[in-house]
All heavy atoms as TSV, in Angstrom:
chain	resi	resn	atom	element	x	y	z
A	1	MET	N	N	-164.989	-127.548	11.572
A	1	MET	CA	C	-163.978	-127.650	10.544
A	1	MET	C	C	-163.629	-126.277	10.005
A	1	MET	O	O	-164.500	-125.471	9.751
A	1	MET	CB	C	-164.511	-128.484	9.384
A	1	MET	CG	C	-163.899	-129.810	9.331
A	1	MET	SD	S	-164.305	-130.642	7.797
A	1	MET	CE	C	-163.514	-132.114	8.269
A	2	GLY	N	N	-162.372	-126.028	9.779
A	2	GLY	CA	C	-161.923	-124.760	9.227
A	2	GLY	C	C	-161.997	-124.744	7.713
A	2	GLY	O	O	-162.251	-125.754	7.070
A	3	ARG	N	N	-161.752	-123.595	7.174
A	3	ARG	CA	C	-161.760	-123.410	5.720
A	3	ARG	C	C	-160.573	-124.140	5.116
A	3	ARG	O	O	-159.449	-123.998	5.574
A	3	ARG	CB	C	-161.679	-121.918	5.410
A	3	ARG	CG	C	-161.669	-121.603	3.951
A	3	ARG	CD	C	-161.572	-120.080	3.771
A	3	ARG	NE	N	-161.287	-119.780	2.405
A	3	ARG	CZ	C	-160.080	-119.609	1.900
A	3	ARG	NH1	N	-159.027	-119.734	2.657
A	3	ARG	NH2	N	-159.916	-119.325	0.635
A	4	ALA	N	N	-160.811	-124.927	4.085
A	4	ALA	CA	C	-159.739	-125.634	3.398
A	4	ALA	C	C	-158.920	-124.648	2.581
A	4	ALA	O	O	-159.459	-123.761	1.939
A	4	ALA	CB	C	-160.313	-126.722	2.495
A	5	GLU	N	N	-157.615	-124.781	2.656
A	5	GLU	CA	C	-156.733	-123.921	1.862
A	5	GLU	C	C	-156.708	-124.446	0.437
A	5	GLU	O	O	-156.782	-125.636	0.195
A	5	GLU	CB	C	-155.331	-123.913	2.445
A	5	GLU	CG	C	-155.260	-123.254	3.804
A	5	GLU	CD	C	-155.736	-121.814	3.800
A	5	GLU	OE1	O	-155.392	-121.066	2.867
A	5	GLU	OE2	O	-156.439	-121.434	4.740
A	6	GLY	N	N	-156.577	-123.555	-0.506
A	6	GLY	CA	C	-156.527	-123.962	-1.907
A	6	GLY	C	C	-156.244	-122.767	-2.780
A	6	GLY	O	O	-155.915	-121.683	-2.304
A	7	ASP	N	N	-156.360	-122.990	-4.043
A	7	ASP	CA	C	-156.138	-121.914	-5.000
A	7	ASP	C	C	-157.301	-120.933	-4.968
A	7	ASP	O	O	-158.456	-121.331	-4.888
A	7	ASP	CB	C	-156.006	-122.480	-6.414
A	7	ASP	CG	C	-154.763	-123.328	-6.562
A	7	ASP	OD1	O	-153.748	-123.021	-5.909
A	7	ASP	OD2	O	-154.805	-124.292	-7.334
A	8	VAL	N	N	-156.993	-119.657	-5.038
A	8	VAL	CA	C	-157.994	-118.600	-5.087
A	8	VAL	C	C	-157.745	-117.803	-6.354
A	8	VAL	O	O	-156.624	-117.393	-6.620
A	8	VAL	CB	C	-157.904	-117.677	-3.853
A	8	VAL	CG1	C	-158.867	-116.510	-3.991
A	8	VAL	CG2	C	-158.166	-118.460	-2.584
A	9	VAL	N	N	-158.797	-117.600	-7.129
A	9	VAL	CA	C	-158.703	-116.809	-8.354
A	9	VAL	C	C	-159.739	-115.697	-8.277
A	9	VAL	O	O	-160.922	-115.958	-8.083
A	9	VAL	CB	C	-158.962	-117.673	-9.610
A	9	VAL	CG1	C	-158.900	-116.828	-10.864
A	9	VAL	CG2	C	-157.977	-118.827	-9.684
A	10	VAL	N	N	-159.272	-114.468	-8.429
A	10	VAL	CA	C	-160.177	-113.317	-8.435
A	10	VAL	C	C	-160.510	-113.008	-9.887
A	10	VAL	O	O	-159.621	-112.893	-10.726
A	10	VAL	CB	C	-159.517	-112.095	-7.770
A	10	VAL	CG1	C	-160.425	-110.879	-7.861
A	10	VAL	CG2	C	-159.193	-112.403	-6.315
A	11	VAL	N	N	-161.815	-112.911	-10.179
A	11	VAL	CA	C	-162.271	-112.614	-11.537
A	11	VAL	C	C	-163.046	-111.310	-11.537
A	11	VAL	O	O	-163.578	-110.891	-10.507
A	11	VAL	CB	C	-163.146	-113.761	-12.112
A	11	VAL	CG1	C	-162.336	-115.022	-12.288
A	11	VAL	CG2	C	-164.353	-114.039	-11.229
A	12	ARG	N	N	-163.086	-110.695	-12.700
A	12	ARG	CA	C	-163.834	-109.443	-12.873
A	12	ARG	C	C	-164.810	-109.605	-14.031
A	12	ARG	O	O	-164.536	-110.331	-14.985
A	12	ARG	CB	C	-162.870	-108.301	-13.166
A	12	ARG	CG	C	-162.046	-107.932	-11.951
A	12	ARG	CD	C	-160.976	-106.915	-12.259
A	12	ARG	NE	N	-160.211	-106.549	-11.081
A	12	ARG	CZ	C	-159.317	-107.315	-10.474
A	12	ARG	NH1	N	-159.081	-108.518	-10.930
A	12	ARG	NH2	N	-158.672	-106.904	-9.412
A	13	ARG	N	N	-165.911	-108.903	-13.940
A	13	ARG	CA	C	-166.935	-108.979	-14.983
A	13	ARG	C	C	-166.412	-108.378	-16.287
A	13	ARG	O	O	-165.746	-107.349	-16.284
A	13	ARG	CB	C	-168.186	-108.231	-14.533
A	13	ARG	CG	C	-169.351	-108.421	-15.470
A	13	ARG	CD	C	-170.591	-107.805	-14.895
A	13	ARG	NE	N	-171.681	-107.925	-15.837
A	13	ARG	CZ	C	-172.944	-107.762	-15.506
A	13	ARG	NH1	N	-173.267	-107.458	-14.272
A	13	ARG	NH2	N	-173.885	-107.896	-16.410
A	14	THR	N	N	-166.738	-109.041	-17.390
A	14	THR	CA	C	-166.368	-108.539	-18.711
A	14	THR	C	C	-167.626	-108.016	-19.394
A	14	THR	O	O	-168.723	-108.083	-18.828
A	14	THR	CB	C	-165.763	-109.658	-19.587
A	14	THR	OG1	O	-166.778	-110.619	-19.898
A	14	THR	CG2	C	-164.594	-110.343	-18.893
A	15	GLU	N	N	-167.487	-107.552	-20.606
A	15	GLU	CA	C	-168.633	-107.089	-21.394
A	15	GLU	C	C	-169.348	-108.252	-22.074
A	15	GLU	O	O	-170.417	-108.066	-22.642
A	15	GLU	CB	C	-168.156	-106.089	-22.455
A	15	GLU	CG	C	-167.540	-104.824	-21.876
A	15	GLU	CD	C	-168.552	-103.979	-21.111
A	15	GLU	OE1	O	-169.720	-103.886	-21.549
A	15	GLU	OE2	O	-168.174	-103.423	-20.064
A	16	ARG	N	N	-168.767	-109.438	-22.023
A	16	ARG	CA	C	-169.329	-110.606	-22.709
A	16	ARG	C	C	-170.459	-111.257	-21.919
A	16	ARG	O	O	-170.554	-111.111	-20.705
A	16	ARG	CB	C	-168.236	-111.636	-22.981
A	16	ARG	CG	C	-167.205	-111.148	-23.983
A	16	ARG	CD	C	-166.202	-112.226	-24.308
A	16	ARG	NE	N	-165.332	-112.520	-23.182
A	16	ARG	CZ	C	-164.173	-111.921	-22.948
A	16	ARG	NH1	N	-163.759	-110.972	-23.739
A	16	ARG	NH2	N	-163.441	-112.260	-21.915
A	17	VAL	N	N	-171.283	-111.996	-22.649
A	17	VAL	CA	C	-172.379	-112.774	-22.069
A	17	VAL	C	C	-172.189	-114.209	-22.532
A	17	VAL	O	O	-171.857	-114.463	-23.696
A	17	VAL	CB	C	-173.748	-112.225	-22.545
A	17	VAL	CG1	C	-174.886	-113.090	-22.032
A	17	VAL	CG2	C	-173.929	-110.788	-22.089
A	18	GLY	N	N	-172.398	-115.162	-21.631
A	18	GLY	CA	C	-172.219	-116.569	-21.961
A	18	GLY	C	C	-173.432	-117.159	-22.660
A	18	GLY	O	O	-174.452	-116.494	-22.862
A	19	ALA	N	N	-173.322	-118.442	-22.989
A	19	ALA	CA	C	-174.392	-119.154	-23.694
A	19	ALA	C	C	-175.693	-119.183	-22.902
A	19	ALA	O	O	-176.777	-119.217	-23.480
A	19	ALA	CB	C	-173.943	-120.581	-24.013
A	20	GLY	N	N	-175.597	-119.131	-21.575
A	20	GLY	CA	C	-176.786	-119.137	-20.732
A	20	GLY	C	C	-177.395	-117.759	-20.543
A	20	GLY	O	O	-178.379	-117.599	-19.822
A	21	GLY	N	N	-176.771	-116.735	-21.157
A	21	GLY	CA	C	-177.293	-115.373	-21.046
A	21	GLY	C	C	-176.792	-114.608	-19.837
A	21	GLY	O	O	-177.264	-113.515	-19.551
A	22	HIS	N	N	-175.837	-115.188	-19.111
A	22	HIS	CA	C	-175.305	-114.554	-17.903
A	22	HIS	C	C	-173.946	-113.919	-18.191
A	22	HIS	O	O	-173.256	-114.303	-19.130
A	22	HIS	CB	C	-175.174	-115.586	-16.779
A	22	HIS	CG	C	-176.448	-116.316	-16.507
A	22	HIS	ND1	N	-177.540	-115.715	-15.927
A	22	HIS	CD2	C	-176.822	-117.590	-16.777
A	22	HIS	CE1	C	-178.522	-116.594	-15.830
A	22	HIS	NE2	N	-178.114	-117.738	-16.353
A	23	PRO	N	N	-173.534	-112.955	-17.359
A	23	PRO	CA	C	-172.249	-112.285	-17.566
A	23	PRO	C	C	-171.072	-113.266	-17.487
A	23	PRO	O	O	-171.109	-114.240	-16.734
A	23	PRO	CB	C	-172.159	-111.283	-16.413
A	23	PRO	CG	C	-173.535	-111.163	-15.868
A	23	PRO	CD	C	-174.246	-112.427	-16.197
A	24	VAL	N	N	-170.033	-112.972	-18.263
A	24	VAL	CA	C	-168.799	-113.748	-18.224
A	24	VAL	C	C	-167.783	-112.961	-17.410
A	24	VAL	O	O	-167.637	-111.750	-17.578
A	24	VAL	CB	C	-168.267	-114.023	-19.647
A	24	VAL	CG1	C	-166.883	-114.644	-19.607
A	24	VAL	CG2	C	-169.238	-114.918	-20.404
A	25	TYR	N	N	-167.109	-113.657	-16.516
A	25	TYR	CA	C	-166.070	-113.087	-15.675
A	25	TYR	C	C	-164.753	-113.752	-16.040
A	25	TYR	O	O	-164.733	-114.905	-16.458
A	25	TYR	CB	C	-166.379	-113.359	-14.195
A	25	TYR	CG	C	-167.608	-112.646	-13.689
A	25	TYR	CD1	C	-168.887	-113.092	-14.011
A	25	TYR	CD2	C	-167.483	-111.519	-12.883
A	25	TYR	CE1	C	-170.016	-112.432	-13.551
A	25	TYR	CE2	C	-168.613	-110.854	-12.410
A	25	TYR	CZ	C	-169.865	-111.318	-12.743
A	25	TYR	OH	O	-170.975	-110.661	-12.292
A	26	GLU	N	N	-163.623	-113.020	-15.868
A	26	GLU	CA	C	-162.320	-113.624	-16.128
A	26	GLU	C	C	-161.269	-113.023	-15.208
A	26	GLU	O	O	-161.453	-111.929	-14.671
A	26	GLU	CB	C	-161.912	-113.495	-17.586
A	26	GLU	CG	C	-161.647	-112.102	-18.064
A	26	GLU	CD	C	-161.303	-112.027	-19.554
A	26	GLU	OE1	O	-161.634	-112.958	-20.302
A	26	GLU	OE2	O	-160.712	-111.010	-19.945
A	27	ASP	N	N	-160.169	-113.760	-15.052
A	27	ASP	CA	C	-159.069	-113.245	-14.246
A	27	ASP	C	C	-158.230	-112.281	-15.077
A	27	ASP	O	O	-158.513	-112.060	-16.254
A	27	ASP	CB	C	-158.234	-114.386	-13.677
A	27	ASP	CG	C	-157.394	-115.118	-14.712
A	27	ASP	OD1	O	-157.677	-114.997	-15.928
A	27	ASP	OD2	O	-156.462	-115.833	-14.315
A	28	ASP	N	N	-157.207	-111.705	-14.469
A	28	ASP	CA	C	-156.386	-110.710	-15.159
A	28	ASP	C	C	-155.667	-111.267	-16.383
A	28	ASP	O	O	-155.364	-110.528	-17.304
A	28	ASP	CB	C	-155.355	-110.098	-14.199
A	28	ASP	CG	C	-155.997	-109.178	-13.178
A	28	ASP	OD1	O	-157.116	-108.670	-13.435
A	28	ASP	OD2	O	-155.383	-108.959	-12.113
A	29	THR	N	N	-155.400	-112.574	-16.398
A	29	THR	CA	C	-154.692	-113.177	-17.531
A	29	THR	C	C	-155.633	-113.517	-18.678
A	29	THR	O	O	-155.186	-113.726	-19.794
A	29	THR	CB	C	-153.975	-114.468	-17.124
A	29	THR	OG1	O	-154.956	-115.472	-16.802
A	29	THR	CG2	C	-153.034	-114.245	-15.947
A	30	GLY	N	N	-156.932	-113.617	-18.399
A	30	GLY	CA	C	-157.896	-114.034	-19.412
A	30	GLY	C	C	-157.966	-115.537	-19.584
A	30	GLY	O	O	-158.724	-116.045	-20.404
A	31	ILE	N	N	-157.186	-116.274	-18.780
A	31	ILE	CA	C	-157.168	-117.735	-18.892
A	31	ILE	C	C	-158.340	-118.356	-18.147
A	31	ILE	O	O	-158.992	-119.265	-18.646
A	31	ILE	CB	C	-155.829	-118.293	-18.375
A	31	ILE	CG1	C	-154.696	-117.823	-19.281
A	31	ILE	CG2	C	-155.872	-119.814	-18.291
A	31	ILE	CD1	C	-153.304	-118.148	-18.766
A	32	VAL	N	N	-158.616	-117.862	-16.943
A	32	VAL	CA	C	-159.730	-118.401	-16.153
A	32	VAL	C	C	-160.969	-117.594	-16.490
A	32	VAL	O	O	-161.013	-116.379	-16.268
A	32	VAL	CB	C	-159.432	-118.322	-14.642
A	32	VAL	CG1	C	-160.630	-118.806	-13.840
A	32	VAL	CG2	C	-158.192	-119.127	-14.306
A	33	ARG	N	N	-161.969	-118.272	-17.063
A	33	ARG	CA	C	-163.229	-117.619	-17.439
A	33	ARG	C	C	-164.397	-118.426	-16.902
A	33	ARG	O	O	-164.377	-119.649	-16.908
A	33	ARG	CB	C	-163.361	-117.544	-18.957
A	33	ARG	CG	C	-162.419	-116.589	-19.589
A	33	ARG	CD	C	-162.690	-116.474	-21.060
A	33	ARG	NE	N	-161.666	-115.674	-21.703
A	33	ARG	CZ	C	-161.366	-115.752	-22.974
A	33	ARG	NH1	N	-162.011	-116.582	-23.760
A	33	ARG	NH2	N	-160.424	-114.997	-23.479
A	34	ALA	N	N	-165.434	-117.709	-16.496
A	34	ALA	CA	C	-166.623	-118.367	-15.973
A	34	ALA	C	C	-167.851	-117.520	-16.252
A	34	ALA	O	O	-167.803	-116.294	-16.185
A	34	ALA	CB	C	-166.492	-118.598	-14.473
A	35	GLU	N	N	-168.944	-118.198	-16.564
A	35	GLU	CA	C	-170.252	-117.545	-16.681
A	35	GLU	C	C	-170.914	-117.720	-15.323
A	35	GLU	O	O	-171.016	-118.844	-14.826
A	35	GLU	CB	C	-171.071	-118.209	-17.778
A	35	GLU	CG	C	-172.448	-117.625	-17.937
A	35	GLU	CD	C	-173.270	-118.312	-19.019
A	35	GLU	OE1	O	-172.798	-119.281	-19.627
A	35	GLU	OE2	O	-174.407	-117.865	-19.239
A	36	ILE	N	N	-171.325	-116.620	-14.700
A	36	ILE	CA	C	-171.889	-116.672	-13.348
A	36	ILE	C	C	-173.263	-116.022	-13.346
A	36	ILE	O	O	-173.414	-114.866	-13.722
A	36	ILE	CB	C	-170.969	-115.970	-12.331
A	36	ILE	CG1	C	-169.560	-116.566	-12.405
A	36	ILE	CG2	C	-171.552	-116.091	-10.923
A	36	ILE	CD1	C	-168.547	-115.851	-11.522
A	37	SER	N	N	-174.267	-116.783	-12.894
A	37	SER	CA	C	-175.634	-116.254	-12.831
A	37	SER	C	C	-175.815	-115.443	-11.558
A	37	SER	O	O	-175.004	-115.517	-10.626
A	37	SER	CB	C	-176.648	-117.403	-12.858
A	37	SER	OG	O	-176.681	-118.060	-11.598
A	38	ALA	N	N	-176.901	-114.687	-11.480
A	38	ALA	CA	C	-177.227	-113.894	-10.289
A	38	ALA	C	C	-177.473	-114.790	-9.078
A	38	ALA	O	O	-177.334	-114.349	-7.939
A	38	ALA	CB	C	-178.445	-113.025	-10.552
A	39	GLN	N	N	-177.812	-116.060	-9.310
A	39	GLN	CA	C	-178.048	-117.012	-8.222
A	39	GLN	C	C	-176.768	-117.719	-7.785
A	39	GLN	O	O	-176.795	-118.592	-6.928
A	39	GLN	CB	C	-179.080	-118.070	-8.651
A	39	GLN	CG	C	-180.463	-117.536	-8.898
A	39	GLN	CD	C	-180.579	-116.786	-10.217
A	39	GLN	OE1	O	-179.902	-117.094	-11.194
A	39	GLN	NE2	N	-181.427	-115.772	-10.255
A	40	GLY	N	N	-175.621	-117.364	-8.404
A	40	GLY	CA	C	-174.349	-117.966	-8.012
A	40	GLY	C	C	-174.015	-119.255	-8.733
A	40	GLY	O	O	-173.065	-119.935	-8.357
A	41	GLU	N	N	-174.783	-119.607	-9.757
A	41	GLU	CA	C	-174.455	-120.801	-10.537
A	41	GLU	C	C	-173.275	-120.471	-11.435
A	41	GLU	O	O	-173.233	-119.404	-12.047
A	41	GLU	CB	C	-175.650	-121.223	-11.389
A	41	GLU	CG	C	-176.861	-121.568	-10.560
A	41	GLU	CD	C	-178.125	-121.600	-11.394
A	41	GLU	OE1	O	-178.341	-120.649	-12.180
A	41	GLU	OE2	O	-178.874	-122.567	-11.256
A	42	VAL	N	N	-172.314	-121.371	-11.534
A	42	VAL	CA	C	-171.094	-121.113	-12.278
A	42	VAL	C	C	-170.900	-122.153	-13.366
A	42	VAL	O	O	-171.065	-123.351	-13.133
A	42	VAL	CB	C	-169.864	-121.149	-11.346
A	42	VAL	CG1	C	-168.581	-120.931	-12.128
A	42	VAL	CG2	C	-170.005	-120.137	-10.243
A	43	ARG	N	N	-170.554	-121.683	-14.550
A	43	ARG	CA	C	-170.159	-122.572	-15.645
A	43	ARG	C	C	-168.774	-122.109	-16.081
A	43	ARG	O	O	-168.601	-120.999	-16.582
A	43	ARG	CB	C	-171.136	-122.486	-16.818
A	43	ARG	CG	C	-170.721	-123.379	-17.961
A	43	ARG	CD	C	-171.603	-123.267	-19.180
A	43	ARG	NE	N	-172.768	-122.425	-18.984
A	43	ARG	CZ	C	-173.914	-122.598	-19.603
A	43	ARG	NH1	N	-174.072	-123.571	-20.463
A	43	ARG	NH2	N	-174.925	-121.785	-19.388
A	44	MET	N	N	-167.780	-122.968	-15.853
A	44	MET	CA	C	-166.417	-122.650	-16.265
A	44	MET	C	C	-166.343	-122.722	-17.784
A	44	MET	O	O	-166.971	-123.579	-18.403
A	44	MET	CB	C	-165.415	-123.612	-15.641
A	44	MET	CG	C	-165.383	-123.575	-14.119
A	44	MET	SD	S	-165.043	-121.963	-13.408
A	44	MET	CE	C	-163.376	-121.669	-13.965
A	45	LEU	N	N	-165.603	-121.794	-18.388
A	45	LEU	CA	C	-165.483	-121.712	-19.841
A	45	LEU	C	C	-164.039	-121.923	-20.259
A	45	LEU	O	O	-163.127	-121.341	-19.670
A	45	LEU	CB	C	-165.954	-120.336	-20.326
A	45	LEU	CG	C	-167.349	-119.898	-19.886
A	45	LEU	CD1	C	-167.593	-118.452	-20.263
A	45	LEU	CD2	C	-168.395	-120.804	-20.511
A	46	ALA	N	N	-163.831	-122.727	-21.282
A	46	ALA	CA	C	-162.485	-122.920	-21.817
A	46	ALA	C	C	-162.055	-121.642	-22.523
A	46	ALA	O	O	-162.832	-121.019	-23.233
A	46	ALA	CB	C	-162.464	-124.095	-22.780
A	47	SER	N	N	-160.803	-121.236	-22.312
A	47	SER	CA	C	-160.290	-120.038	-22.967
A	47	SER	C	C	-159.303	-120.386	-24.070
A	47	SER	O	O	-158.788	-119.515	-24.746
A	47	SER	CB	C	-159.618	-119.115	-21.941
A	47	SER	OG	O	-158.529	-119.785	-21.330
A	48	GLY	N	N	-159.036	-121.672	-24.243
A	48	GLY	CA	C	-158.109	-122.114	-25.275
A	48	GLY	C	C	-158.246	-123.613	-25.493
A	48	GLY	O	O	-158.991	-124.295	-24.789
A	49	GLY	N	N	-157.513	-124.110	-26.460
A	49	GLY	CA	C	-157.576	-125.533	-26.769
A	49	GLY	C	C	-156.964	-126.405	-25.679
A	49	GLY	O	O	-156.162	-125.942	-24.867
A	50	HIS	N	N	-157.374	-127.622	-25.637
A	50	HIS	CA	C	-156.842	-128.647	-24.722
A	50	HIS	C	C	-157.131	-128.356	-23.256
A	50	HIS	O	O	-156.413	-128.836	-22.386
A	50	HIS	CB	C	-155.342	-128.858	-24.933
A	50	HIS	CG	C	-154.983	-129.176	-26.346
A	50	HIS	ND1	N	-155.309	-130.390	-26.927
A	50	HIS	CD2	C	-154.372	-128.450	-27.294
A	50	HIS	CE1	C	-154.894	-130.387	-28.179
A	50	HIS	NE2	N	-154.333	-129.209	-28.433
A	51	GLN	N	N	-158.142	-127.571	-22.965
A	51	GLN	CA	C	-158.533	-127.322	-21.580
A	51	GLN	C	C	-159.731	-128.189	-21.234
A	51	GLN	O	O	-160.577	-128.457	-22.080
A	51	GLN	CB	C	-158.910	-125.858	-21.357
A	51	GLN	CG	C	-157.746	-124.913	-21.387
A	51	GLN	CD	C	-158.185	-123.488	-21.069
A	51	GLN	OE1	O	-159.308	-123.098	-21.308
A	51	GLN	NE2	N	-157.263	-122.718	-20.520
A	52	ALA	N	N	-159.781	-128.604	-19.999
A	52	ALA	CA	C	-160.920	-129.345	-19.476
A	52	ALA	C	C	-161.330	-128.671	-18.168
A	52	ALA	O	O	-160.956	-129.131	-17.088
A	52	ALA	CB	C	-160.550	-130.807	-19.244
A	53	PRO	N	N	-162.083	-127.556	-18.257
A	53	PRO	CA	C	-162.435	-126.811	-17.044
A	53	PRO	C	C	-163.240	-127.662	-16.069
A	53	PRO	O	O	-164.156	-128.390	-16.462
A	53	PRO	CB	C	-163.285	-125.659	-17.561
A	53	PRO	CG	C	-163.028	-125.575	-19.021
A	53	PRO	CD	C	-162.645	-126.954	-19.456
A	54	GLY	N	N	-162.881	-127.592	-14.801
A	54	GLY	CA	C	-163.614	-128.288	-13.755
A	54	GLY	C	C	-164.600	-127.361	-13.078
A	54	GLY	O	O	-164.726	-126.191	-13.438
A	55	MET	N	N	-165.288	-127.893	-12.105
A	55	MET	CA	C	-166.244	-127.093	-11.345
A	55	MET	C	C	-165.541	-126.468	-10.145
A	55	MET	O	O	-164.765	-127.125	-9.473
A	55	MET	CB	C	-167.399	-127.969	-10.844
A	55	MET	CG	C	-168.359	-128.407	-11.928
A	55	MET	SD	S	-169.175	-127.022	-12.746
A	55	MET	CE	C	-170.093	-126.317	-11.399
A	56	PRO	N	N	-165.809	-125.184	-9.882
A	56	PRO	CA	C	-165.216	-124.562	-8.698
A	56	PRO	C	C	-165.846	-125.144	-7.437
A	56	PRO	O	O	-166.993	-125.589	-7.450
A	56	PRO	CB	C	-165.583	-123.087	-8.860
A	56	PRO	CG	C	-166.768	-123.074	-9.751
A	56	PRO	CD	C	-166.644	-124.279	-10.637
A	57	VAL	N	N	-165.083	-125.157	-6.365
A	57	VAL	CA	C	-165.584	-125.688	-5.100
A	57	VAL	C	C	-166.468	-124.662	-4.410
A	57	VAL	O	O	-167.548	-124.966	-3.938
A	57	VAL	CB	C	-164.413	-126.093	-4.190
A	57	VAL	CG1	C	-164.913	-126.554	-2.833
A	57	VAL	CG2	C	-163.588	-127.191	-4.849
A	58	THR	N	N	-166.024	-123.416	-4.376
A	58	THR	CA	C	-166.756	-122.348	-3.702
A	58	THR	C	C	-166.582	-121.053	-4.477
A	58	THR	O	O	-165.513	-120.774	-4.978
A	58	THR	CB	C	-166.192	-122.120	-2.276
A	58	THR	OG1	O	-166.245	-123.327	-1.550
A	58	THR	CG2	C	-166.980	-121.048	-1.543
A	59	ILE	N	N	-167.653	-120.278	-4.561
A	59	ILE	CA	C	-167.535	-118.935	-5.126
A	59	ILE	C	C	-168.164	-117.973	-4.130
A	59	ILE	O	O	-169.061	-118.328	-3.371
A	59	ILE	CB	C	-168.208	-118.780	-6.503
A	59	ILE	CG1	C	-169.726	-118.963	-6.382
A	59	ILE	CG2	C	-167.629	-119.746	-7.492
A	59	ILE	CD1	C	-170.463	-118.432	-7.594
A	60	ARG	N	N	-167.652	-116.748	-4.122
A	60	ARG	CA	C	-168.251	-115.715	-3.282
A	60	ARG	C	C	-167.873	-114.350	-3.819
A	60	ARG	O	O	-166.753	-114.167	-4.288
A	60	ARG	CB	C	-167.845	-115.877	-1.832
A	60	ARG	CG	C	-166.391	-115.643	-1.567
A	60	ARG	CD	C	-166.092	-115.785	-0.068
A	60	ARG	NE	N	-164.698	-115.545	0.190
A	60	ARG	CZ	C	-163.751	-116.464	0.146
A	60	ARG	NH1	N	-164.054	-117.710	-0.131
A	60	ARG	NH2	N	-162.487	-116.148	0.391
A	61	PRO	N	N	-168.780	-113.404	-3.759
A	61	PRO	CA	C	-168.465	-112.049	-4.203
A	61	PRO	C	C	-167.527	-111.385	-3.186
A	61	PRO	O	O	-167.598	-111.660	-1.993
A	61	PRO	CB	C	-169.806	-111.345	-4.249
A	61	PRO	CG	C	-170.704	-112.148	-3.383
A	61	PRO	CD	C	-170.153	-113.548	-3.343
A	62	LEU	N	N	-166.667	-110.536	-3.678
A	62	LEU	CA	C	-165.800	-109.758	-2.783
A	62	LEU	C	C	-166.570	-108.554	-2.285
A	62	LEU	O	O	-167.395	-107.998	-2.991
A	62	LEU	CB	C	-164.555	-109.291	-3.535
A	62	LEU	CG	C	-163.619	-110.378	-4.022
A	62	LEU	CD1	C	-162.483	-109.770	-4.835
A	62	LEU	CD2	C	-163.059	-111.167	-2.851
A	63	ALA	N	N	-166.274	-108.137	-1.085
A	63	ALA	CA	C	-166.875	-106.925	-0.549
A	63	ALA	C	C	-166.375	-105.741	-1.347
A	63	ALA	O	O	-165.203	-105.658	-1.658
A	63	ALA	CB	C	-166.537	-106.769	0.928
A	64	VAL	N	N	-167.269	-104.844	-1.688
A	64	VAL	CA	C	-166.884	-103.684	-2.503
A	64	VAL	C	C	-166.704	-102.474	-1.645
A	64	VAL	O	O	-167.301	-102.263	-0.683
A	64	VAL	CB	C	-167.953	-103.394	-3.575
A	64	VAL	CG1	C	-167.361	-102.481	-4.633
A	64	VAL	CG2	C	-168.465	-104.653	-4.197
């Protein structure tokens, strides 16, 4: 099976730390936010009212 096509969001690490003590990452707009642990566990964070963040299907670090 090939890779499923879908939405891709690139996030960058911020200076913030989430409730779990892990770094918070966000996209360029600041709308998509997530707390990501060193083990790759992700907790999506609401950035405004009336949001119901879902779970991402796949995450992966970009090559630097």
